[in-house]
Wavefront OBJ file of the C-alpha trace (Angstrom):
o trace
v -4.191 -18.494 -3.201
v -5.687 -15.196 -4.359
v -6.459 -12.730 -1.588
v -10.011 -11.648 -1.011
v -11.104 -8.113 -0.190
v -11.144 -7.307 3.515
v -14.805 -6.402 3.393
v -17.618 -6.175 0.931
v -19.667 -3.969 3.217
v -18.487 -0.754 1.574
v -20.697 -1.402 -1.435
v -23.743 -1.230 0.850
v -22.609 1.767 2.902
v -24.925 4.809 2.725
v -21.914 7.075 3.177
v -19.778 5.589 0.414
v -17.499 8.261 -1.073
v -17.393 6.945 -4.654
v -20.103 9.291 -5.951
v -18.537 12.292 -4.297
v -15.064 11.485 -5.563
v -16.268 11.347 -9.146
v -16.696 15.095 -8.928
v -13.968 16.188 -6.528
v -11.302 13.496 -6.338
v -7.726 14.029 -7.292
v -5.666 14.062 -10.455
v -3.541 11.030 -11.142
v -0.374 12.724 -12.347
v 2.576 13.939 -10.331
v 1.959 17.642 -10.703
v 3.779 20.393 -8.860
v 1.207 22.119 -6.700
v -0.096 25.540 -7.709
v -0.880 28.108 -4.980
v -2.323 25.675 -2.495
v -4.698 27.802 -0.483
v -6.930 28.314 -3.477
v -6.407 25.077 -5.392
v -9.334 23.742 -7.384
v -10.780 20.285 -7.150
v -9.168 17.946 -9.639
v -10.757 15.022 -11.468
v -10.221 11.622 -9.822
v -8.004 8.917 -11.257
v -9.865 6.869 -13.879
v -11.620 3.733 -12.680
v -9.454 0.694 -13.517
v -10.832 -1.682 -16.111
v -9.271 -4.523 -14.115
v -7.761 -4.802 -10.646
v -4.899 -7.065 -9.509
v -6.278 -9.930 -7.432
v -3.879 -9.318 -4.536
v -5.355 -5.906 -3.697
v -7.925 -5.487 -0.908
v -10.357 -2.721 -0.048
v -9.319 -0.230 2.611
v -12.310 -0.125 4.936
v -15.323 1.689 3.504
v -13.250 3.653 0.970
v -12.866 2.965 -2.736
v -9.096 2.533 -2.301
v -7.680 -0.885 -3.191
v -4.327 -1.566 -1.595
v -1.657 -4.245 -1.279
v -1.635 -6.087 2.032
v 1.927 -4.930 2.464
v 2.240 -1.188 3.052
v 5.788 0.019 2.497
v 6.949 2.458 5.142
v 9.468 5.216 4.458
v 10.657 5.957 7.998
v 14.143 4.910 6.924
v 16.587 4.426 9.799
v 19.349 1.931 9.066
v 20.415 1.533 5.441
v 18.657 4.442 3.719
v 18.643 8.130 4.508
v 15.553 10.113 5.429
v 16.891 12.924 3.281
v 14.746 13.428 0.220
v 17.613 13.134 -2.260
v 18.655 9.561 -1.430
v 18.716 7.885 -4.858
v 18.773 4.402 -3.301
v 15.537 5.178 -1.470
v 13.936 6.268 -4.764
v 15.044 2.986 -6.366
v 13.603 0.947 -3.495
v 10.230 2.651 -3.827
v 10.127 1.967 -7.568
v 11.125 -1.645 -6.915
v 8.146 -1.957 -4.572
v 5.805 -0.810 -7.339
v 7.424 -3.199 -9.821
v 6.754 -6.255 -7.630
v 3.135 -5.322 -6.872
v 3.207 -3.126 -3.752
v 1.004 -0.089 -4.330
v 0.580 1.201 -0.754
v 3.091 3.609 0.821
v 3.235 5.349 4.183
v 5.130 8.480 5.129
v 4.960 11.400 7.579
v 6.143 14.952 7.978
v 7.860 13.776 11.159
v 10.224 11.405 9.327
v 13.390 13.369 8.656
v 11.547 16.699 8.957
v 9.671 15.903 5.765
v 12.589 14.269 3.950
v 10.723 10.958 3.856
v 7.844 12.593 1.988
v 10.249 14.191 -0.472
v 11.907 10.830 -1.115
v 8.532 9.178 -1.651
v 7.546 11.897 -4.099
v 10.695 11.265 -6.118
v 10.195 7.511 -5.959
v 6.658 7.547 -7.365
v 7.320 10.299 -9.927
v 5.678 9.344 -13.210
v 3.759 6.513 -11.499
v 1.527 8.442 -9.103
v -1.642 6.917 -10.542
v -0.353 3.421 -9.679
v -0.030 4.012 -5.941
v -1.942 4.852 -2.780
v -0.150 7.303 -0.481
v -0.785 7.721 3.235
v 1.000 10.403 5.204
v 0.631 11.990 8.604
v 0.580 15.398 10.277
v 2.473 15.557 13.579
v 1.521 17.367 16.799
v 5.191 17.360 17.844
v 7.197 20.014 15.969
v 10.950 19.471 16.189
v 12.331 21.181 19.272
v 8.968 22.692 20.226
v 6.181 21.908 22.667
v 3.317 19.675 21.495
v 0.707 21.728 19.708
v -3.070 21.766 19.582
v -4.478 20.938 16.161
v -6.599 23.664 14.609
v -8.090 24.000 11.161
v -5.384 26.483 10.197
v -2.554 24.279 11.459
v -3.839 21.074 9.869
v -4.482 22.788 6.553
v -0.980 24.240 6.549
v 0.552 20.889 7.436
v -1.400 19.102 4.717
v -0.383 21.658 2.103
v 3.277 21.322 3.112
v 3.048 17.534 2.746
v 1.476 17.903 -0.692
v 4.343 20.088 -1.795
v 7.013 17.716 -0.488
v 5.276 14.722 -2.065
v 5.054 16.654 -5.348
v 1.422 15.658 -5.815
v -1.915 17.442 -5.784
v -3.743 14.940 -3.569
v -3.079 12.597 -0.667
v -5.056 9.368 -0.580
v -5.157 9.007 3.222
v -4.153 11.826 5.565
v -3.780 10.913 9.242
v -3.079 12.581 12.543
v 0.239 11.019 13.571
v -0.639 11.075 17.278
v -3.009 12.787 19.721
v -2.355 16.500 20.068
v -1.696 18.436 23.275
v -5.314 18.354 24.510
v -6.446 14.961 23.215
v -6.201 12.133 25.778
v -3.472 9.621 25.001
v -1.863 6.521 26.492
v 0.640 8.821 28.250
v -2.091 11.249 29.376
v -5.431 9.431 29.704
v -7.233 12.476 31.098
v -7.442 15.756 29.121
v -6.398 19.073 30.644
v -9.039 20.541 32.941
v -11.863 22.220 31.075
v -11.120 20.539 27.729
v -14.197 19.499 25.757
v -12.709 16.568 23.850
v -15.876 15.715 21.921
v -16.084 19.256 20.557
v -12.396 19.036 19.657
v -13.001 15.771 17.792
v -15.826 17.507 15.910
v -13.408 20.250 14.880
v -10.953 17.600 13.687
v -13.685 15.889 11.650
v -14.834 19.205 10.148
v -11.274 20.160 9.231
v -10.575 16.832 7.584
v -13.849 17.091 5.680
v -12.834 20.548 4.431
v -9.576 19.038 3.128
v -11.582 16.353 1.331
v -13.964 18.941 -0.116
v -11.007 20.979 -1.395
v -9.556 17.959 -3.220
v -6.334 18.001 -1.179
v -7.048 14.615 0.416
v -9.360 11.734 -0.426
v -9.798 10.121 3.009
v -8.581 10.659 6.548
v -7.732 8.785 9.710
v -5.832 8.811 12.992
v -2.841 6.951 14.431
v -2.176 5.724 17.974
v -5.331 7.233 19.492
v -7.307 5.920 22.437
v -10.421 3.872 21.770
v -12.672 6.559 23.263
v -11.559 9.191 20.758
v -11.785 6.731 17.853
v -15.334 5.896 18.938
v -16.188 9.591 19.167
v -14.996 10.101 15.599
v -16.996 7.099 14.376
v -20.134 8.352 16.128
v -19.644 11.856 14.723
v -19.488 10.413 11.221
v -22.723 8.478 11.756
v -24.812 11.435 12.851
v -27.713 12.322 10.503
v -26.778 16.005 10.585
v -23.416 15.144 8.985
v -24.853 13.346 5.975
v -22.644 13.985 2.950
v -19.550 14.785 5.000
v -16.476 12.574 4.932
v -16.062 10.282 7.922
v -13.192 8.514 9.619
v -11.775 6.022 7.105
v -8.924 4.270 8.828
v -6.401 3.817 11.586
v -2.692 3.223 11.897
v -1.482 1.474 15.032
v 1.223 -0.733 16.542
v 0.317 -4.419 16.367
v 2.416 -7.579 16.201
v 2.937 -10.862 17.987
v 5.163 -9.211 20.637
v 3.311 -5.912 21.043
v 2.521 -6.818 24.663
v -0.293 -4.856 26.269
v -0.915 -3.112 22.946
v -1.893 -6.471 21.449
v -4.687 -6.833 23.975
v -5.755 -3.205 23.575
v -6.056 -3.744 19.840
v -8.012 -6.996 20.021
v -10.284 -5.978 22.893
v -10.888 -2.282 22.212
v -9.877 -1.197 18.704
v -10.885 -4.249 16.661
v -14.567 -3.916 17.678
v -14.469 -0.249 16.658
v -12.855 -1.132 13.330
v -15.779 -3.454 12.666
v -18.277 -0.853 13.878
v -16.962 1.885 11.586
v -15.862 -0.437 8.750
v -12.397 1.116 9.003
v -9.168 0.199 7.303
v -6.154 -0.580 9.498
v -2.451 -0.251 8.806
v -0.742 -2.348 11.486
v 2.836 -1.148 11.775
v 5.981 -3.008 12.846
v 4.994 -6.649 12.157
v 8.584 -7.572 13.082
v 8.376 -5.860 16.471
v 10.486 -2.795 15.650
v 13.222 -5.105 14.375
v 13.352 -7.339 17.471
v 12.111 -10.311 15.433
v 14.427 -9.820 12.449
v 16.678 -12.876 11.884
v 20.213 -12.143 13.005
v 19.176 -9.894 15.892
v 18.764 -12.616 18.463
v 17.628 -11.724 22.002
v 19.775 -11.900 25.094
v 19.711 -15.090 27.115
v 16.624 -15.243 29.302
v 14.714 -12.649 27.276
v 10.909 -13.105 27.097
v 11.351 -12.889 23.318
v 13.122 -16.244 23.184
v 10.019 -18.417 23.371
v 8.186 -16.450 20.672
v 11.162 -16.548 18.324
v 11.576 -20.290 18.826
v 7.920 -20.894 17.961
v 8.081 -18.550 14.964
v 11.098 -20.456 13.679
v 9.426 -23.828 14.202
v 6.418 -22.699 12.187
v 8.663 -21.202 9.511
v 10.621 -24.438 9.192
v 7.445 -26.537 8.941
v 6.024 -24.302 6.213
v 9.398 -23.802 4.493
v 9.182 -20.025 4.715
v 11.106 -17.317 6.557
v 10.504 -15.922 10.036
v 9.534 -12.456 8.676
v 6.923 -14.090 6.442
v 5.374 -15.790 9.456
v 5.373 -12.491 11.389
v 3.575 -10.689 8.567
v 1.130 -13.557 8.048
v 0.311 -13.610 11.776
v -0.648 -9.926 11.717
v -2.747 -10.386 8.582
v -4.499 -13.461 9.990
v -6.700 -10.988 11.876
v -9.466 -9.818 9.512
v -9.519 -6.342 11.051
v -6.041 -5.672 9.609
v -6.004 -4.365 6.047
v -2.235 -4.061 5.550
v 0.915 -4.837 7.489
v 3.113 -1.741 7.457
v 6.817 -2.518 7.491
v 9.885 -0.568 6.502
v 12.334 -2.929 4.859
v 15.214 -0.947 3.379
v 16.701 -3.533 1.027
v 14.924 -5.106 -1.968
v 15.368 -8.628 -0.590
v 13.843 -7.626 2.752
v 10.884 -5.948 1.074
v 10.320 -9.007 -1.109
v 10.428 -11.317 1.909
v 7.881 -9.199 3.798
v 5.660 -9.049 0.723
v 5.674 -12.847 0.408
v 4.229 -13.001 3.905
v 1.016 -11.429 2.597
v 0.300 -14.554 0.519
v 0.956 -16.993 3.374
v -2.040 -18.545 5.158
v -1.049 -19.932 8.534
v -2.682 -23.261 9.486
v -5.086 -23.137 12.430
v -2.784 -25.322 14.527
v 0.153 -22.962 13.903
v -1.973 -19.950 14.873
v -2.917 -21.674 18.130
v 0.729 -22.312 18.974
v 1.771 -18.771 18.072
v -1.006 -17.297 20.208
v 0.140 -19.396 23.138
v 3.706 -18.129 22.661
v 2.440 -14.557 22.460
v 0.342 -15.023 25.617
v 3.373 -16.348 27.479
v 5.436 -13.393 26.293
v 2.782 -10.980 27.580
v 2.722 -12.670 30.998
v 6.510 -12.570 31.302
v 6.604 -8.903 30.293
v 3.873 -8.001 32.757
v 5.758 -9.831 35.510
v 9.018 -8.075 34.614
v 7.317 -4.695 34.678
v 6.020 -5.351 38.175
l 1 2 3 4 5 6 7 8 9 10 11 12 13 14 15 16 17 18 19 20 21 22 23 24 25 26 27 28 29 30 31 32 33 34 35 36 37 38 39 40 41 42 43 44 45 46 47 48 49 50 51 52 53 54 55 56 57 58 59 60 61 62 63 64 65 66 67 68 69 70 71 72 73 74 75 76 77 78 79 80 81 82 83 84 85 86 87 88 89 90 91 92 93 94 95 96 97 98 99 100 101 102 103 104 105 106 107 108 109 110 111 112 113 114 115 116 117 118 119 120 121 122 123 124 125 126 127 128 129 130 131 132 133 134 135 136 137 138 139 140 141 142 143 144 145 146 147 148 149 150 151 152 153 154 155 156 157 158 159 160 161 162 163 164 165 166 167 168 169 170 171 172 173 174 175 176 177 178 179 180 181 182 183 184 185 186 187 188 189 190 191 192 193 194 195 196 197 198 199 200 201 202 203 204 205 206 207 208 209 210 211 212 213 214 215 216 217 218 219 220 221 222 223 224 225 226 227 228 229 230 231 232 233 234 235 236 237 238 239 240 241 242 243 244 245 246 247 248 249 250 251 252 253 254 255 256 257 258 259 260 261 262 263 264 265 266 267 268 269 270 271 272 273 274 275 276 277 278 279 280 281 282 283 284 285 286 287 288 289 290 291 292 293 294 295 296 297 298 299 300 301 302 303 304 305 306 307 308 309 310 311 312 313 314 315 316 317 318 319 320 321 322 323 324 325 326 327 328 329 330 331 332 333 334 335 336 337 338 339 340 341 342 343 344 345 346 347 348 349 350 351 352 353 354 355 356 357 358 359 360 361 362 363 364 365 366 367 368 369 370 371 372 373 374 375 376 377 378 379 380
């Protein structure tokens, strides 16, 4: 069954970026960056004459992406070092089978992941959509406070490692040292978080205006700060400026309290701002991968049993059911997973074409609810 776009609302949005990008988008080739601080705006990639039917629109942007986003935070079989030839081959294999969406970060292997991705898409840059992230946690240093200077420098370093002159989606990897987070719900005394969010929005807009990035977003932020960014983008005095385009967050059938946070707090904001969402770890950070069975008595057991029953009924694999469950929620644009072998990537990708029957979704939700209750009880 062909996939439909996540939303058609972007065509009616008064802040659609298509017109702007026609004049200051980004070049499609894989070009080594010139002196970055003074780089000129490059022409955007040409509009496609046709678009593969499996691609969907990322929020209110004009980016069309596969519902599987391939992560490059390699941990088990592939190296995070930029020169890993097997990683380059895997990335090209993804493109060959129809995956056009890739995620990376400066924090993966101290930038090695970005370097590997740049090698992998070399010569095919115009076929892919790249998301990467700037981190507030430098290796071996205290968490930093994002400033315009710091974010610009981080973005330029990512561009160089990726060997490209534009990033499609640039995200903050996590809240910085003064932004409230799940570990620190209240900001330091005297911190004006709304003003700080305005600075973030202005900085990201300056990166868009310079042609370094096309769109921007945040990862793993609290709902309050996401709402602030949405509201900032809607203000009349910011007409013509780029606004928050998307989120990246942890969401799967065993994401526990995060599942409820997503459905109750973030999903309404995604609809409000017409945002794209990359939901990472559909296989629960590997806990749901076949062959890694839980210990006896684990709360995971019931969920895995139900996943396997559904998989057997539909004659598919457990990973496919996991991916399909995540994508059954219309707020999710793409499931972000990091398979490191071609067969694992292909299996995850097949999950994007699977539509779970209503009865199966009901059973899986019940299993997920039970898991959440058991986890809450275990945590006291």
